[in-house]
C-alpha positions in Angstrom: -76.7 129.7 65.0 -73.3 131.3 65.7 -70.0 131.9 64.1 -68.8 128.3 64.7 -69.2 125.8 61.9 -70.0 122.1 62.5 -69.8 119.2 60.2 -71.8 116.1 60.8 -70.2 113.0 59.2 -72.4 110.0 58.2 -71.1 106.6 57.1 -73.1 104.7 54.5 -72.6 101.0 54.5 -73.7 98.9 51.5 -73.4 95.2 51.0 -70.6 94.1 48.6 -71.4 91.7 45.8 -69.0 88.7 45.9 -69.0 86.1 43.2 -67.4 82.7 44.1 -66.1 80.7 41.2 -64.7 77.3 42.0 -62.9 75.3 39.3 -64.8 72.0 39.2 -63.4 70.8 35.9 -62.3 67.2 35.6 -58.6 68.1 36.1 -59.5 69.2 39.7 -60.9 65.8 40.5 -57.6 64.3 41.6 -55.6 63.6 44.8 -52.4 61.9 45.6 -51.8 59.5 48.6 -50.3 62.5 50.4 -53.7 64.2 50.7 -57.1 63.1 52.1 -59.2 65.1 49.6 -59.3 66.0 45.9 -58.5 69.5 44.8 -62.1 69.7 43.6 -63.6 68.8 47.0 -61.3 71.3 48.7 -62.4 74.0 46.2 -66.1 73.3 47.1 -65.4 73.4 50.8 -63.6 76.8 50.5 -66.5 78.1 48.3 -69.2 77.2 50.8 -67.1 78.3 53.8 -66.6 81.7 52.3 -70.3 81.9 51.3 -71.2 81.3 54.9 -68.8 83.8 56.3 -69.8 86.5 53.8 -73.5 85.8 54.3 -73.2 86.3 58.1 -71.6 89.6 57.3 -74.5 90.7 55.2 -72.8 90.5 51.8 -74.4 89.4 48.6 -73.0 86.1 47.4 -73.4 84.2 44.1 -71.7 81.9 41.6 -71.2 83.2 38.1 -73.3 81.3 35.6 -74.9 79.2 38.3 -76.7 81.4 40.8 -77.2 85.2 40.9 -75.9 87.0 44.0 -78.3 86.9 47.0 -78.4 88.3 50.5 -79.4 85.3 52.7 -78.1 83.8 55.9 -78.6 80.4 54.2 -76.6 81.4 51.2 -74.1 78.6 51.6 -76.8 76.0 51.5 -78.5 77.5 48.5 -75.2 77.7 46.6 -74.5 74.1 47.4 -77.8 73.1 46.0 -77.3 75.2 42.9 -73.8 73.7 42.3 -75.2 70.1 42.6 -77.9 70.8 40.1 -75.6 72.6 37.6 -74.1 70.2 35.0 -71.5 72.5 33.4 -68.0 72.4 34.9 -66.0 75.4 33.6 -62.5 76.1 34.9 -63.1 79.9 34.8 -66.4 81.9 34.5 -67.3 83.9 31.4 -66.6 87.7 31.6 -70.3 88.4 30.8 -71.3 86.6 34.0 -69.3 89.1 36.2 -70.7 92.5 36.9 -68.6 95.7 37.1 -67.0 96.5 40.4 -67.9 93.2 42.1 -65.5 91.0 44.0 -64.6 87.8 42.2 -63.0 84.9 44.0 -61.4 82.2 41.7 -60.6 78.9 43.4 -58.6 76.4 41.3 -55.2 75.1 40.5 -54.5 77.5 37.6 -52.5 74.9 35.7 -53.9 75.8 32.2 -51.6 77.2 29.5 -50.3 80.3 31.1 -50.7 82.7 28.2 -54.4 81.6 27.9 -54.8 81.9 31.6 -53.4 85.4 31.6 -55.8 86.4 28.8 -58.8 85.0 30.7 -58.0 86.6 34.0 -57.3 89.9 32.4 -60.6 89.8 30.6 -62.4 89.0 33.8 -60.8 92.1 35.5 -61.3 94.4 32.5 -64.8 95.4 33.5 -63.6 96.6 36.9 -64.1 93.4 39.0 -61.5 92.9 41.7 -60.0 89.4 41.5 -59.0 87.2 44.4 -57.1 84.0 43.4 -57.0 80.9 45.6 -54.4 78.4 44.2 -55.2 74.9 45.2 -52.3 72.5 45.1 -51.9 68.8 46.0 -48.7 68.2 47.9 -47.5 65.7 45.3 -47.7 68.3 42.6 -45.1 70.4 44.4 -42.8 67.6 45.4 -43.2 64.9 42.7 -42.7 62.0 45.1 -43.0 59.3 42.5 -40.5 56.5 41.6 -40.2 54.2 38.6 -42.3 53.9 35.5 -45.5 56.0 35.6 -48.3 57.0 33.2 -49.8 60.4 33.4 -53.2 60.8 31.8 -54.9 64.2 31.1 -58.5 63.7 32.5 -59.9 66.3 30.1 -58.1 65.4 26.8 -57.2 61.8 27.4 -53.6 62.4 26.4 -51.2 59.9 27.9 -47.5 60.5 28.8 -45.3 57.6 29.8 -42.3 58.3 32.0 -39.8 55.4 32.5 -38.0 57.0 35.6 -40.2 59.5 37.4 -37.4 60.3 39.9 -35.2 61.6 37.1 -37.8 64.4 36.4 -37.5 66.0 39.9 -34.9 68.6 39.3 -36.5 69.9 36.1 -39.9 69.7 37.7 -38.9 71.7 40.7 -37.6 74.4 38.4 -40.7 74.5 36.3 -43.0 74.4 39.4 -41.2 77.3 41.0 -41.3 79.3 37.8 -45.0 78.7 37.4 -45.7 79.9 41.0 -43.5 83.0 40.4 -45.3 83.8 37.2 -48.7 83.6 38.8 -47.6 85.8 41.7 -46.2 88.4 39.3 -49.4 88.4 37.3 -51.5 88.9 40.5 -49.1 91.7 41.6 -49.4 93.5 38.3 -53.1 93.2 38.3 -53.5 94.3 41.9 -55.2 91.0 42.8 -55.1 88.9 45.9 -53.3 85.5 45.7 -53.6 82.9 48.4 -51.9 79.5 48.2 -53.4 76.4 49.7 -52.0 72.8 49.9 -54.7 70.1 50.3 -52.9 68.5 53.2 -53.4 71.6 55.2 -56.7 72.6 57.1 -59.0 74.5 54.8 -59.8 77.1 57.5 -56.3 78.7 56.8 -57.2 79.6 53.2 -60.8 80.5 54.1 -59.6 83.1 56.7 -57.0 84.5 54.4 -59.5 85.0 51.6 -62.1 86.4 53.9 -59.7 88.9 55.3 -58.8 90.1 51.7 -62.5 90.5 50.9 -63.3 92.8 53.8 -61.4 92.5 57.0 -61.6 90.7 60.2 -65.4 90.9 60.7 -65.9 88.3 58.0 -63.7 85.9 60.0 -65.4 86.4 63.4 -67.6 83.3 63.3 -64.5 81.1 63.4 -62.3 83.4 65.4 -59.3 81.8 67.1 -58.2 79.8 64.0 -55.0 80.5 62.3 -54.8 82.5 59.1 -53.7 81.2 55.7 -50.3 81.5 54.2 -49.8 82.8 50.6 
């Protein structure tokens, strides 16, 4: 209408697709006397808490290989029912079950062979998915507070290791545990992925808020505002 130019800006908001992948394999079904819940139970709680937060924010939420992403205020309830009815318990999802450019939250202990773990995570991210790792740790795994003769049994393979003096392992264990954590943190840094650490003797809300913030900001955490955030 005149010599002055005007630009009208419009913002288009679209729902994100977030896939939640808890590790429910037998190795996660363990807890020490230092924690009240198993790692597996905590992974389920974090999965459903995130599903509820994301669903309230209008995001599409699903579980790879279990339930396709949906937009539903009752998404957490529907995911819980789908998990209960699904017999297969994989530690990590298959790459074919993850769409391009979606958000993928992996919740587990990540204690598999590290080279194999790196290959699987890289394959999951290769199609453009953005990874968020939630490392679930029992406090005894970090401190090895055992004394005397112990037997360690692998719940998935049945392999048995006998240790005559568990306390003698603490220095070497501390070194290996720190190296494992550093390697996982470096892998996440190189991949541009989120990494949140959570110990099962801590409140789950800490990890839930930290993951929610990494997925889209403070508006996801608003239903439980006032709680403290997680620590990596």
